[in-house]
N, C-alpha and C positions, 0 to 999 in steps of 0.2 A: 140535202146538204149541198151547199154551194162552195166550191173551192176555186179561188182565183189565184193563179201563181204566175207572176212574170219571172223570167230567168234572165238576169243580167250579170255578166262576169265583172266583179268589182275590181277597182284599181286600188282601193284603200283598204284599211284594216277592218272592214265591216263584214267579217266572215263568221259563219256558223261552223259547226263541227265538220260538215262535209266540204268546206272550202269554197262555198259559193254563197252569195247573198241572195236570199229568197224572201219574198213577202207573201205570207199566207193568210187568207181570211177564211175562217171556218164559220159558217152561220147556219145553224139549224133553227127552223121555225122562225126565220126572219124574212123580211121583205128584201127583194133584190136591190132596191134603192139604198137601204141601210147598209147592205154589204158593200155596194160600190162606194158609198161615202166613207166607210171604214177603210176600204182598200186605198182610196185616194189619200186619206190621212196618213196611213202607214207608209205608202210609197214616198210621200213628200218628206216624212220624218226620217226615213231610211237614207235619203240622199240620192236616190236613183235619178230623179229628175235633174238635179244639178249636175250629176255625173254625165248624163246624156247631153246636156247643154255644153259641158266642157269638151266632150268628145266630138261635137259637131264639126269643129274645125281645129286644125293643128295650131298650137301656140308654141313658139320657140322657147327653149329653156331660159334664154336671156330675158325674154318678155315676162315670163313667170317670175323671175327673180326681181325684175324692176317693179312689177305690180306688188309683190310682197313687201319690197322695201318701201314703196310709197304708202302702202297700207300701214306699215309699222310707224312711219313718220307721222301720219295723220293721227294714229292712236296715241302716240306719245305727246303730240301737241294738244290733243283733247284732254289727256290726263293732267298736263301742266295747267291748262285753263281751269279744270275742275279743282285742282289744288289751290289755285289762286282765289277762286270763288269761295272755297271753304275757309280759307284764311282771312277773307275779307278784303283782299287787295283789289279784286275786280267785282263789279256788281253782277247779279245773276243774269242780267240781260246780255252779258258779254258772250254767252254760249248760244244765244238764239241765232238762227240762220237768217241771213239777209235775203230778201226777195230780189231776184235779178230781173232786170227788164228784158223782155224779149224784143226781137227786131221790129215787130209791128207797133210797139208803143212809143 
């Protein structure tokens, strides 16, 4: 039996009964590669990787608020465009992203 267990103290509400977020992969009669593949999938799904990336460097609370506000603005703009496309005011091509030129072109 292979048991792989990373321990990371969570910041968010992804807690189990013990108060810590744990990813456990139990594999009996399985290949180690399958176990590692399953472990990677579970770690990515649990959000440990994104949390580690967030904790790499400190972000000020004002920066977090600004990013959340910009994200909400983009989301609302997208919803408006989708509503206009659904009602027939705009063509479906209005949602497509425009390819930007890079400096070398």
